[in-house]
Structures are given as C-alpha cells and as structure tokens.
DRENMAR-108077 format. One record per residue (C-alpha): residue number from 1; chain; y, x, z. Coordinates in steps of 0.1 Angstrom, whole numbers, plus 2048, in hexadecimal, padded with zeros to 3 digits. Each point is the difference from the previous one (the first is absolute). Layout:
REM residues N
R,i,ch,y,x,z
R,NUM,A,Y,X,Z
...
END
This chain:
REM residues 663
R,i,ch,y,x,z
R,1,A,D38,870,7DC
R,2,A,7E0,7EC,7F9
R,3,A,7E3,815,7F4
R,4,A,7DF,7F3,7F3
R,5,A,7E6,81C,804
R,6,A,7DF,7FF,7EF
R,7,A,7EB,81A,813
R,8,A,7DC,7FF,80F
R,9,A,805,81E,816
R,10,A,813,7F8,821
R,11,A,805,825,806
R,12,A,810,806,7DE
R,13,A,815,7E0,805
R,14,A,80D,80E,821
R,15,A,808,821,7F1
R,16,A,813,7F1,7E4
R,17,A,814,7E9,817
R,18,A,808,81D,817
R,19,A,80D,814,7E2
R,20,A,818,7E3,7F8
R,21,A,80B,7FB,824
R,22,A,806,825,804
R,23,A,818,7FF,7E2
R,24,A,813,7E3,810
R,25,A,7F2,7E5,7EA
R,26,A,7FC,7E1,816
R,27,A,7E7,7E8,7F3
R,28,A,7E7,7E4,808
R,29,A,7DF,807,7F0
R,30,A,7E4,7E8,7F6
R,31,A,7E0,812,7F9
R,32,A,7E4,7F0,7EC
R,33,A,7DF,80D,7F3
R,34,A,7F2,7E6,7E9
R,35,A,80A,7EE,7E1
R,36,A,803,7DE,811
R,37,A,816,80E,81C
R,38,A,816,811,7E7
R,39,A,804,7E1,7EB
R,40,A,807,7E9,81E
R,41,A,81A,819,80E
R,42,A,814,809,7E2
R,43,A,813,7DF,7F9
R,44,A,807,7F5,824
R,45,A,80A,823,80B
R,46,A,816,806,7E2
R,47,A,7FF,825,807
R,48,A,81B,81A,7F9
R,49,A,7E6,81A,7F8
R,50,A,7DB,802,7F9
R,51,A,7EB,81F,809
R,52,A,7DC,800,7F4
R,53,A,7E2,817,801
R,54,A,7F0,804,7DE
R,55,A,7DC,7FC,80A
R,56,A,7F2,7E7,81A
R,57,A,7DC,7F5,807
R,58,A,805,7DD,7F2
R,59,A,821,802,7EE
R,60,A,814,819,7EB
R,61,A,824,809,7FC
R,62,A,802,7F8,7DB
R,63,A,7F6,7DC,806
R,64,A,819,7FE,81C
R,65,A,81B,80E,7E9
R,66,A,7F8,7E5,7E6
R,67,A,802,7E5,81A
R,68,A,821,80D,80E
R,69,A,810,803,7DD
R,70,A,7F7,7DC,7FA
R,71,A,80B,7F2,822
R,72,A,81E,816,808
R,73,A,809,816,7E3
R,74,A,81F,80E,80E
R,75,A,7F1,80E,821
R,76,A,7FA,826,7FF
R,77,A,7DB,80A,800
R,78,A,7F6,823,80C
R,79,A,7DC,80D,800
R,80,A,7F7,815,81E
R,81,A,7DE,80E,7FA
R,82,A,7EA,81C,80A
R,83,A,7F5,80D,7DE
R,84,A,810,7F6,7DF
R,85,A,7FB,811,7DE
R,86,A,81D,806,7E8
R,87,A,7F2,7E8,7E6
R,88,A,7FC,7E4,81A
R,89,A,823,806,80E
R,90,A,80F,7FC,7DD
R,91,A,7EC,7E1,7FA
R,92,A,80D,7F1,821
R,93,A,824,808,7F7
R,94,A,7FC,7F0,7DD
R,95,A,7F1,7E1,811
R,96,A,820,7FC,814
R,97,A,7FC,815,820
R,98,A,821,80E,80D
R,99,A,7F1,821,80C
R,100,A,7E1,810,810
R,101,A,7FC,817,81F
R,102,A,7E1,814,80A
R,103,A,7F6,7FC,825
R,104,A,7FF,825,805
R,105,A,824,802,7F3
R,106,A,811,7E5,815
R,107,A,820,815,800
R,108,A,806,7EF,7DE
R,109,A,7FC,7DD,80F
R,110,A,823,7FC,80F
R,111,A,814,80C,7E1
R,112,A,7EA,7EA,7EA
R,113,A,806,7E1,816
R,114,A,825,805,802
R,115,A,803,805,7DA
R,116,A,7EB,7E1,7FA
R,117,A,815,7EB,818
R,118,A,820,80D,7F1
R,119,A,7F5,7F7,7DD
R,120,A,7F5,7DE,80B
R,121,A,822,7FA,810
R,122,A,811,80B,7E0
R,123,A,7EB,7E7,7EC
R,124,A,808,7E5,818
R,125,A,825,808,7FD
R,126,A,7FE,7FF,7DA
R,127,A,7EF,7DE,801
R,128,A,81B,7F3,817
R,129,A,81B,80E,7E9
R,130,A,7EF,7F0,7E2
R,131,A,7FF,7DF,813
R,132,A,825,802,808
R,133,A,807,809,7DC
R,134,A,7ED,7E2,7F4
R,135,A,813,7EA,818
R,136,A,821,80F,7F4
R,137,A,7F6,7FA,7DC
R,138,A,7F8,7DC,808
R,139,A,822,7FB,80F
R,140,A,810,811,7E3
R,141,A,7ED,7EA,7E7
R,142,A,80C,7E0,811
R,143,A,824,80D,7FE
R,144,A,800,80D,7DC
R,145,A,7ED,7E4,7F0
R,146,A,81F,7E9,806
R,147,A,818,819,7F0
R,148,A,7FB,7F3,7DC
R,149,A,821,80F,7F3
R,150,A,7F5,824,80A
R,151,A,7E4,815,7F4
R,152,A,7F2,80F,820
R,153,A,7E0,815,801
R,154,A,7F1,81C,814
R,155,A,7F2,820,7F3
R,156,A,7EB,81C,80F
R,157,A,80C,824,802
R,158,A,7F6,806,7DC
R,159,A,813,7E3,7F2
R,160,A,7E2,7E9,7FB
R,161,A,808,7DB,805
R,162,A,7EF,7F1,81F
R,163,A,811,7DE,804
R,164,A,813,7E9,7E9
R,165,A,816,7E1,806
R,166,A,806,7E1,7EC
R,167,A,823,80C,7F7
R,168,A,7F1,820,7F1
R,169,A,7E9,7EB,7EB
R,170,A,81D,7EA,7F4
R,171,A,817,81D,7F8
R,172,A,7E7,81A,7F3
R,173,A,7E5,7EA,7F1
R,174,A,7E1,80E,810
R,175,A,7E9,7EC,816
R,176,A,7F4,80F,820
R,177,A,7DD,806,7F2
R,178,A,80E,813,7E2
R,179,A,818,817,813
R,180,A,7EF,809,821
R,181,A,7F2,824,7FD
R,182,A,817,80A,7E3
R,183,A,81C,81A,802
R,184,A,823,7F2,802
R,185,A,80C,817,7E4
R,186,A,7F2,7E5,7E8
R,187,A,822,7EE,806
R,188,A,814,81E,7F2
R,189,A,80A,805,7DC
R,190,A,7EA,819,7EE
R,191,A,81B,81A,7FE
R,192,A,807,7FC,825
R,193,A,7DB,805,808
R,194,A,7FF,81F,7E9
R,195,A,81F,80D,813
R,196,A,7EE,7FC,821
R,197,A,819,7E6,80F
R,198,A,7E4,7F1,815
R,199,A,7FA,822,811
R,200,A,825,804,807
R,201,A,802,7DD,810
R,202,A,7E3,807,818
R,203,A,80D,823,809
R,204,A,823,7F4,807
R,205,A,7F4,7E2,815
R,206,A,7E8,815,814
R,207,A,81B,81A,807
R,208,A,81E,7E9,806
R,209,A,7EF,7E0,80B
R,210,A,80A,7EB,7E2
R,211,A,809,802,7DB
R,212,A,818,7E9,7EE
R,213,A,805,7FD,7DA
R,214,A,808,7E8,7E4
R,215,A,7EE,805,7DF
R,216,A,7EB,7EF,7E6
R,217,A,7DD,7F5,80B
R,218,A,7E4,7F2,7EB
R,219,A,7ED,7DF,805
R,220,A,7DC,7FA,7F9
R,221,A,808,7F2,7DE
R,222,A,814,81F,7F6
R,223,A,822,7F0,803
R,224,A,81A,813,814
R,225,A,816,7F5,81C
R,226,A,81D,810,814
R,227,A,7F2,807,823
R,228,A,812,807,820
R,229,A,7E7,814,813
R,230,A,7FD,80A,825
R,231,A,7E2,816,808
R,232,A,7FA,805,826
R,233,A,7E8,819,810
R,234,A,7E9,7F1,81A
R,235,A,7F9,819,81C
R,236,A,7EA,7FF,81F
R,237,A,80A,806,824
R,238,A,7F9,825,7FC
R,239,A,817,802,7E1
R,240,A,7E3,803,7E7
R,241,A,804,7EE,7DF
R,242,A,7EA,7E1,7FE
R,243,A,80C,7F2,7DF
R,244,A,81E,7EF,7EF
R,245,A,810,7DE,7FD
R,246,A,812,7F8,7DF
R,247,A,818,7E3,7FC
R,248,A,80D,7F8,7DD
R,249,A,81A,7E6,7F6
R,250,A,804,7F4,7DC
R,251,A,824,801,7F5
R,252,A,7FA,7FA,7DB
R,253,A,80F,7E2,7F0
R,254,A,7EE,805,7DF
R,255,A,7DF,811,7F8
R,256,A,7FD,81C,7E6
R,257,A,7E6,800,7E5
R,258,A,7DC,808,809
R,259,A,7FA,825,805
R,260,A,7DF,807,7ED
R,261,A,7F6,81F,811
R,262,A,7DB,7FD,7FA
R,263,A,806,7F9,7DB
R,264,A,816,820,7FD
R,265,A,7E6,815,812
R,266,A,7E5,7F3,7E8
R,267,A,817,807,7E2
R,268,A,806,824,80D
R,269,A,7DB,805,804
R,270,A,7FB,7F2,7DD
R,271,A,81A,817,7F1
R,272,A,7F2,81E,813
R,273,A,7DD,7F8,7F2
R,274,A,80E,7FC,7DD
R,275,A,813,821,803
R,276,A,7E0,812,80C
R,277,A,7EC,7F0,7E4
R,278,A,81B,80A,7E6
R,279,A,7FF,823,80D
R,280,A,7DA,801,7FD
R,281,A,801,7F2,7DD
R,282,A,81A,81A,7F6
R,283,A,7E9,81C,80C
R,284,A,7E3,7F0,7EE
R,285,A,815,7FC,7E1
R,286,A,80B,824,800
R,287,A,7DD,80C,804
R,288,A,7F4,7E9,7E4
R,289,A,81C,80B,7E8
R,290,A,7F7,824,806
R,291,A,7DB,7F8,7F9
R,292,A,808,7EB,7E1
R,293,A,817,81B,7F2
R,294,A,7EA,81E,807
R,295,A,7DF,7F2,7F4
R,296,A,80A,7FB,7DB
R,297,A,815,81F,801
R,298,A,7E1,814,80B
R,299,A,7EC,7F4,7E2
R,300,A,81D,805,7E8
R,301,A,808,823,80B
R,302,A,7DB,809,800
R,303,A,7FB,7F5,7DD
R,304,A,821,810,7F4
R,305,A,7F5,822,80E
R,306,A,7DF,7FD,7ED
R,307,A,812,7F7,7E0
R,308,A,817,81D,804
R,309,A,7E2,818,800
R,310,A,7F7,7F5,7DD
R,311,A,7DB,803,80A
R,312,A,7F7,7DB,800
R,313,A,7EA,7ED,7E8
R,314,A,811,7E5,7EA
R,315,A,7ED,7E4,811
R,316,A,80B,80D,822
R,317,A,824,803,7F2
R,318,A,800,7DC,7F6
R,319,A,7F4,7F7,822
R,320,A,81B,815,810
R,321,A,81B,7EF,7EC
R,322,A,7F3,7DE,808
R,323,A,7FF,808,825
R,324,A,823,80E,7FF
R,325,A,80D,7E2,7ED
R,326,A,7EF,7E7,818
R,327,A,80D,812,81F
R,328,A,823,803,7F1
R,329,A,800,7DB,7FA
R,330,A,7F4,7FA,824
R,331,A,81D,816,80C
R,332,A,819,7ED,7EA
R,333,A,7F4,7DF,80D
R,334,A,801,80C,824
R,335,A,824,80C,7FB
R,336,A,809,7DF,7EF
R,337,A,7F2,7EC,81D
R,338,A,814,815,819
R,339,A,820,7FB,7EB
R,340,A,7F9,7DB,7FF
R,341,A,7FD,7FF,826
R,342,A,820,814,803
R,343,A,811,7E6,7E9
R,344,A,7F1,7E4,815
R,345,A,80C,80F,820
R,346,A,824,805,7F3
R,347,A,800,7DF,7EE
R,348,A,805,810,7DE
R,349,A,7E4,7F1,7EB
R,350,A,810,7ED,7E3
R,351,A,7F0,7E8,7E8
R,352,A,804,7FB,7DA
R,353,A,7FB,7DA,801
R,354,A,7F2,7EE,7E2
R,355,A,7EB,7E2,7F9
R,356,A,7DC,80C,805
R,357,A,7DE,7F2,7F6
R,358,A,7EA,807,81F
R,359,A,7E1,800,7EA
R,360,A,80E,81D,7EC
R,361,A,808,813,820
R,362,A,7DC,7FC,80D
R,363,A,7F1,80A,7DF
R,364,A,815,81F,7FD
R,365,A,7F6,80B,823
R,366,A,7DB,7F9,7F9
R,367,A,802,815,7E0
R,368,A,80F,81D,814
R,369,A,7E6,7FF,81C
R,370,A,7E1,7F8,7EA
R,371,A,7F6,824,7F7
R,372,A,800,80A,825
R,373,A,7EC,7E1,80A
R,374,A,7E6,806,7E4
R,375,A,7FD,825,809
R,376,A,7F7,7F5,824
R,377,A,7E8,7E5,7F4
R,378,A,816,7E3,80C
R,379,A,801,7DF,7EB
R,380,A,823,7F1,7F9
R,381,A,803,7DB,7F8
R,382,A,81E,7EC,7F6
R,383,A,802,7DC,7F4
R,384,A,821,7FD,7ED
R,385,A,812,7DF,7FC
R,386,A,7F8,7EC,7E0
R,387,A,820,80B,7EF
R,388,A,81D,819,805
R,389,A,819,7F1,818
R,390,A,7E9,7E3,807
R,391,A,805,803,825
R,392,A,825,805,7FE
R,393,A,817,81E,804
R,394,A,80F,812,81D
R,395,A,821,813,803
R,396,A,7FB,824,809
R,397,A,7FE,824,7F6
R,398,A,7E0,803,7EA
R,399,A,7FB,825,808
R,400,A,802,7FA,826
R,401,A,7EA,7E1,7FE
R,402,A,7E6,815,7EC
R,403,A,803,81A,81C
R,404,A,7F8,7E5,81A
R,405,A,7E0,7F5,7EE
R,406,A,7F7,824,7F8
R,407,A,803,80A,824
R,408,A,7EA,7E3,80B
R,409,A,7E6,808,7E5
R,410,A,801,826,809
R,411,A,7FB,7F7,825
R,412,A,7E2,7EB,7F7
R,413,A,7F1,81B,7EA
R,414,A,804,81A,81B
R,415,A,7EE,7EB,81A
R,416,A,7E5,7F0,7EA
R,417,A,7DF,813,7FC
R,418,A,7EE,806,7DF
R,419,A,7F0,7E0,7F4
R,420,A,81B,7EB,810
R,421,A,816,7E6,7F0
R,422,A,825,7F9,7FE
R,423,A,80E,7DF,7F5
R,424,A,824,7F9,7F5
R,425,A,80C,7DD,7FD
R,426,A,81F,7EB,7F9
R,427,A,807,7DD,80D
R,428,A,81D,7E8,7FF
R,429,A,807,7ED,820
R,430,A,81E,7E8,801
R,431,A,81E,816,7F5
R,432,A,7EE,821,808
R,433,A,7EA,819,7EF
R,434,A,7E4,80F,814
R,435,A,7F2,822,7F5
R,436,A,7DF,807,812
R,437,A,7EC,821,802
R,438,A,7DE,7FD,810
R,439,A,7E7,81C,805
R,440,A,7DE,805,810
R,441,A,80A,820,811
R,442,A,800,80C,824
R,443,A,818,7E5,80C
R,444,A,816,801,81F
R,445,A,7FB,7F9,825
R,446,A,813,7E3,810
R,447,A,812,81A,816
R,448,A,80E,812,7E1
R,449,A,809,7E2,7EA
R,450,A,823,7FB,810
R,451,A,809,824,7F8
R,452,A,7F2,801,7DD
R,453,A,823,801,7F0
R,454,A,810,819,819
R,455,A,80C,821,7F3
R,456,A,7E9,81E,806
R,457,A,7E7,7E9,811
R,458,A,7DB,806,7F7
R,459,A,7E1,7F0,80F
R,460,A,7F0,822,802
R,461,A,819,81C,807
R,462,A,7E6,81A,80C
R,463,A,7F8,821,7F0
R,464,A,7DE,7F2,7F7
R,465,A,80D,7E3,7EB
R,466,A,7F0,7FA,7DF
R,467,A,81F,7F6,7ED
R,468,A,821,814,7FB
R,469,A,823,7F3,7FC
R,470,A,81F,7FC,815
R,471,A,7FD,7DB,808
R,472,A,81E,7F7,7EC
R,473,A,7F2,7EA,7E3
R,474,A,7FE,7DF,813
R,475,A,822,806,811
R,476,A,810,805,7DE
R,477,A,7EF,7E0,7F4
R,478,A,80D,7EC,81E
R,479,A,824,80C,7FB
R,480,A,801,7FB,7DA
R,481,A,7F2,7DD,804
R,482,A,81A,7F7,81A
R,483,A,81B,80D,7E7
R,484,A,7F3,7E6,7E8
R,485,A,803,7E4,81A
R,486,A,7DA,7FF,803
R,487,A,7E6,806,81A
R,488,A,7DF,814,802
R,489,A,7E3,7F9,817
R,490,A,7E0,813,808
R,491,A,7DF,7F0,80A
R,492,A,7DE,80E,80A
R,493,A,7E2,7F2,812
R,494,A,7FB,823,810
R,495,A,7F3,823,7F8
R,496,A,7E8,801,7E3
R,497,A,809,7DD,7F4
R,498,A,81C,808,7E7
R,499,A,824,7F7,7FF
R,500,A,817,7E7,7EE
R,501,A,825,806,7F9
R,502,A,816,7E3,7F5
R,503,A,823,804,7F1
R,504,A,815,7E1,7FE
R,505,A,81F,7FF,7E9
R,506,A,818,7E4,7F8
R,507,A,7FE,7F1,7DD
R,508,A,81F,7FC,7EA
R,509,A,801,7DC,7F4
R,510,A,824,7F4,804
R,511,A,820,80F,7F0
R,512,A,80F,808,821
R,513,A,7E2,815,80C
R,514,A,807,81C,7E8
R,515,A,824,803,80A
R,516,A,7F7,800,825
R,517,A,7E6,81A,7FD
R,518,A,813,817,7E8
R,519,A,812,80D,81E
R,520,A,7E1,814,808
R,521,A,809,819,7E5
R,522,A,820,80A,812
R,523,A,7F4,802,824
R,524,A,81C,80C,816
R,525,A,80E,81A,7E7
R,526,A,825,7FF,7F6
R,527,A,809,7FF,7DC
R,528,A,811,820,7F6
R,529,A,822,7F0,7F7
R,530,A,802,7F0,822
R,531,A,7F9,821,811
R,532,A,81B,811,7EA
R,533,A,81A,7E6,80A
R,534,A,7F7,805,825
R,535,A,801,826,7FE
R,536,A,81E,805,7E9
R,537,A,81A,816,811
R,538,A,7EC,802,821
R,539,A,805,821,812
R,540,A,7DD,80D,80B
R,541,A,7FA,81F,814
R,542,A,7DC,80D,7FC
R,543,A,7F5,817,81C
R,544,A,7DE,813,7FB
R,545,A,7F6,824,804
R,546,A,7E9,7FD,7E2
R,547,A,813,807,7E0
R,548,A,7E7,7EC,7EA
R,549,A,804,7E1,816
R,550,A,826,802,7FE
R,551,A,7FF,804,7DB
R,552,A,7EB,7E2,7F7
R,553,A,812,7E9,817
R,554,A,822,80C,7F4
R,555,A,7F6,7FC,7DB
R,556,A,7F2,7DD,805
R,557,A,81F,7F3,813
R,558,A,818,810,7E8
R,559,A,7EF,7EF,7E3
R,560,A,807,7DF,811
R,561,A,825,808,805
R,562,A,801,80E,824
R,563,A,816,81E,80A
R,564,A,7E7,818,810
R,565,A,808,81E,816
R,566,A,7E4,817,80D
R,567,A,7FA,812,821
R,568,A,7E3,817,809
R,569,A,806,7FF,826
R,570,A,810,7EB,81B
R,571,A,81D,819,802
R,572,A,807,7FC,7DA
R,573,A,7FD,7DB,804
R,574,A,81B,7FF,81B
R,575,A,817,815,7EA
R,576,A,7FB,7E7,7E3
R,577,A,806,7E2,817
R,578,A,820,811,80C
R,579,A,80E,800,7DC
R,580,A,7FD,7DA,7FF
R,581,A,7F5,7E7,7E5
R,582,A,7DD,7FD,80D
R,583,A,7F3,7DC,801
R,584,A,7DB,806,807
R,585,A,7EA,81C,80D
R,586,A,7DC,806,7F6
R,587,A,7F2,81B,817
R,588,A,7DF,811,806
R,589,A,7F4,802,825
R,590,A,7EE,822,802
R,591,A,818,81B,7F6
R,592,A,803,824,80E
R,593,A,81A,807,81A
R,594,A,80D,7DD,805
R,595,A,7EB,7E1,7F8
R,596,A,80A,7DD,7F4
R,597,A,801,7F2,823
R,598,A,81B,819,80A
R,599,A,813,7F9,7E0
R,600,A,801,7DA,806
R,601,A,80B,806,823
R,602,A,81D,815,7F4
R,603,A,808,7E6,7E5
R,604,A,801,7E4,81A
R,605,A,817,815,816
R,606,A,817,806,7E2
R,607,A,800,7DA,7F8
R,608,A,80B,7F8,824
R,609,A,81B,81A,7FF
R,610,A,80F,7F7,7DE
R,611,A,7F6,7DB,7FD
R,612,A,7EA,806,7E2
R,613,A,7E0,7EE,7F7
R,614,A,7E7,814,7EB
R,615,A,7DD,7F1,7FF
R,616,A,7E3,819,7FD
R,617,A,7DD,7FD,7F2
R,618,A,7E4,817,80D
R,619,A,7EA,80C,7E4
R,620,A,7E4,813,811
R,621,A,7DC,80B,7FF
R,622,A,7FD,7F4,825
R,623,A,7F1,7DE,7F8
R,624,A,7F1,7F4,820
R,625,A,80C,7E0,811
R,626,A,80E,814,81D
R,627,A,813,815,7E7
R,628,A,80F,7E1,7F1
R,629,A,80B,7F3,822
R,630,A,80E,821,80A
R,631,A,815,802,7E0
R,632,A,80D,7DD,804
R,633,A,808,806,825
R,634,A,812,820,7F7
R,635,A,818,7ED,7E9
R,636,A,7F1,7FF,7DD
R,637,A,802,7DE,7EF
R,638,A,7DF,805,7EE
R,639,A,7E1,816,802
R,640,A,7EF,809,7DF
R,641,A,7DF,814,801
R,642,A,7FA,81B,7E5
R,643,A,7F4,7FF,7E5
R,644,A,813,7E4,7F0
R,645,A,805,7FA,7DB
R,646,A,824,806,7F4
R,647,A,803,7DC,7F3
R,648,A,7F6,7F2,822
R,649,A,819,817,812
R,650,A,81B,7F4,7E8
R,651,A,7F8,7DC,807
R,652,A,802,806,826
R,653,A,821,813,7FC
R,654,A,80E,7E4,7EA
R,655,A,7F6,7E7,81A
R,656,A,813,813,81B
R,657,A,81D,805,7E9
R,658,A,802,7DA,7F9
R,659,A,801,7F9,825
R,660,A,81C,81A,803
R,661,A,814,7EF,7E5
R,662,A,7F9,7DE,80F
R,663,A,80F,80D,821
END
C-alpha cells in the first residue's frame, strides 16, 4: 500500500509506521514536510492513503487537504496530530477529511486506516459497477433502437422510466425527452391506476421474475390501444432488484376515441367547487332569511305590545301602525320573492300573455317606486316616447314585465345614496325594445358583475352590510326576461360609479310573431282535458304515512278520473298490490318501520315473480341530487321533491300514464 505522509517529525513518523507494521499493514511510505514536496509527490505517487499532521512549520494540514481533494478526491485522508480541538476536528471532517487520530491515541490509527481503505474499495467497486452498467445500457440501446415494432423501455425499482426506444415513441406517442423521469403508470387507464394495477405489476415481476398481461393502455394523445405486456425484473449478481424492463406490443387494429382524462379531472374539480360554493350560498341564504324575517318581526311585535297596553299617544299609535304596515309589506314581498324563486326552480312560472306597450309598463313601475325614491331624496327621470305605442309593442305578461322593471328600479333605489339620480329609458333598435335603468349608486366590482343575476348572490354578504334583502330581485328579473325570450345585462365601471341594467325584448311587428310567442302563456302545463283523458280509469296506489298528503293527492287524481287506493305503510301497500288492478304507484320515501326503498325492492321482486310491470314515482322531501339518483337506482321511474303543486303532480302522473298507454 502506498502512503503519502505529511510529517515534519521523523520520530513521530517512525512511530506511526511502526504502529501500522505491527498491525500487519504492509506499506511503502513517502514522507514529505513542505508544500512543494507534497504537491510534487501526490500525483506521481497516486497514493492509497494520505496521513497528515495538522500543523507544520511552513505548511498546514488544511491546505494539504484542499490540494488532495482537488488532485485525488477519492484517496482517504486521515489527520494524525498531537493536539486538535473538537471544533477544528469538525471543520476538517466537513472539509473532506476521512478521519482524525491524536498522536497520543495511536491505538485508533489502525482501525481508522482499515475503515478508510474499506470504504475507498467500496467506492471503487461502485464506480466499476456503474461503468459496467453504462456499458450494458449502451449495448441495450443499440439493440432496442432497431426493434421499431416493440415498445421497449427500462425502469428503476420505483417504476420511473430511465430509457426509451424508437418503437416506444412510435407506439405510445411520447418522445424520449417527454417520458424520461416519469412514472410508467401514466400508460394505464385512470381506473387501473386508481386500482393500483401498476403496484401489482411491479410486485409480481419482482417476486416471480416477470409479469404478463393483456389490457388497454393509453397513448400520449389519450387514445387507447390493446397492449400485450411483458414486464421483466432486472436483478444483480447478488439477487438484488436493479430495475425492470417492459416490452409492449400493439395488437390493436383500430384506435378508440381519445380518453380525455385531464378534461374529466378538471370537470370534477369544477363540480366540486360549484358544490362547495352552492353549500356556502345555502348557509348564507338561511342566515340572511332568518335575519330578514326576524328584523321586521321584532319591530312589529314590539309596537303591537305597546299598542295592547293602551298607554300610547295618538301620534305614536299612528307611527306604530305605519311601522307595522311597512314591515308587513316587507315580509309579504320577501315571501313573494321566495315563492317566485320556488316557481322558477320547479319551472312553474306561467305567463298571461298579451300585447303590451313597454312605455306603459315602465311608467307604472316608476309610479310605484316614486314615493320611496322621493323619501330617500333620489331623483327619478323618464323620457317617454312621443306617443303611446310609438316604439311598438311586445308580447308578454304585463304584470310580470312591470315586476321586472320594478325590481330593477328597487335595486337602484336601494344602492343609490340620497341626492343621487336614477334614469329610466326606452329605445327601439331594429326589431327589439331596450328598457334601460341607470343609477348613480355604489356600482359593482368587475369580479361581481358575472354573478349579479345569480340567486342569493350579494356583493356584500357580511353581517356589517348596509343593505338588507335576500339577493333574489335580479335573479327573478333574469328568469322573467328569459321567459319573454329576452335578455338582461348589467354594466358598471366599478364601485362608486353607478350601474346600468338593460332589458332587451323582441318587438311584435308581423302577424306570425304573436302566434309564435303566445305559447309562452302555457309553458309546459297540460290542459286539464288532456290530463283527464290520460288519467281516466288509471289505477293509482298512493303510499304515504301522512294522512293529509294522501288525501290531497287522492282528491286531485280522482277529480281527473283516476281510480285511487291509499296505503299508510309499505305493508299496507303490498296488501293493496296483491289485490291487483294497480297501474301506478306514488310513494313517499321516509316512512316509519319500512321506507320507500324497501317497498320498491319488494315490488320489483313481485314483478319478477309474476311478470307484472308497475312503475313507481317517488314523492319525497329528500330533494338532494344524491337522493334523486338513489331513488332512480332503486327502481323508481321518477323522483319528485316535495312540496309540489297538485296540478304539477297531476301533469307528471298524466305524462307517465300516457307512456304506459303508449306501451
């Protein structure tokens, strides 16, 4: 073993050499004392070990260490010094020293040398193994690059791709630059990845040596191909796992449509976000409804208690009555807005369609809102057309159109400070009428504008907001305008700069227009004679544990000619079904003892046994989307959330009955 020894004391050098020889370590030693001698000896000697004193008269061990790490970084470097503090020892080890030994503790020298040499040998063996592996990979690459009909690639033990051939690029679509460093599970279908197929492949190959399978794989562009796969474990001479080799052959004669995994993930994220936002809006809405109901009730009840005492002055009594009346009207309007939203959600808003002069609608809405505006010191301005009907007429419900304009004006009055101005205008553009309401109020931020017409959405939903309300007015406007085949748009230059709302409605100019738009008055409702024809003689079983619910449904269906039988539980229902002559079942879901899901399960079993076909409608207060899906999956042909107007239920039952008769 070649040792380069940096030591200025011959006696210490002999002692150190004797210690090594006594331990059986044979070596040839070159001792140097100066920087120049050390530098000139290190490269030609190519030592196996460097021993160095820390402090020499003209040279120091730290400098020698720096020179050694630069010239021969893999050679072990051990300090052998007379005195060395702990901080200096740590500094030397951080600088790259292998170890340090104190001269008065030379019993540590031999173990330190042996350990250093062993570690150096291990590093050398690793380098040689790495070199052999590189050479092996080069040979592999030369071989696989010509196998263009096969996808051949190597992976590390974790399944990360480390090499890629031209056949793999042709079959799977990824270039080498795109795929190296990525996990091979990217080639699996999303459901296979979720099921952990890639883990099973690696585990089986590592255990048995290889894994073979045929299944669908995914290309870079998302298209699928039928792949014959052989995954082979690559093991070293000692049996340790080094990685994997995967060979894929494309046996597909046609490609399937592109699998848009990323789009689906984004869609799910969007739906999740919308669901969370809907839940937040629901909570905000419930809190707001509670506030908007309790606030006027507090004033009304307070004044009523004072009035009941009889000890209130006439002037105060008048004030009390005015307050009670104003708050009662506020409550009535709030309830009416909620009912309108309920009708909107269920699609039950109907229109009484007539020819309407839009100027008359705007004037009526202005007359209604003017006292409120004047009381708040807000100026209202309207420039009517030169003559009645001068701009043309529209086809619509005059009351609902007045509601549209009134809601817009009320919104402007609410958000316009005293001394502000609201302008209402009419304009004809081509075959359309534009109704415009412009105010100098607080305006809207660009972020809120896209949500201005959403239900229950308010720019300020905090407990410190300056304006009350449920955030329903503009949502009702939007839906009513759509029902009239029109559009509504909100504009604002920002907070404090006012807002402009523009309603666009189609004009009635040609004879065919009136006939086409008259259908608005009917909506989707059935005429009663049509429902009666569909329901006449139909055997309907109504199942509900609530007597009032059974009674109203029974009365309504009987008036339309249906034969109605009643059951208050699932057990009663099965007895009625057993007697026959049941064409349709309307059942509640939540019932004591046995619910509607159990009932439909028993009905389906009876159908299979006797060859019957009895469709069932779920009428339930469980109105969530997951409730609807569960009811349909259980076997109900339709899911109807409570509450529902009797006429609407009759229409649905008649629709199902018509399909039954059609079958």
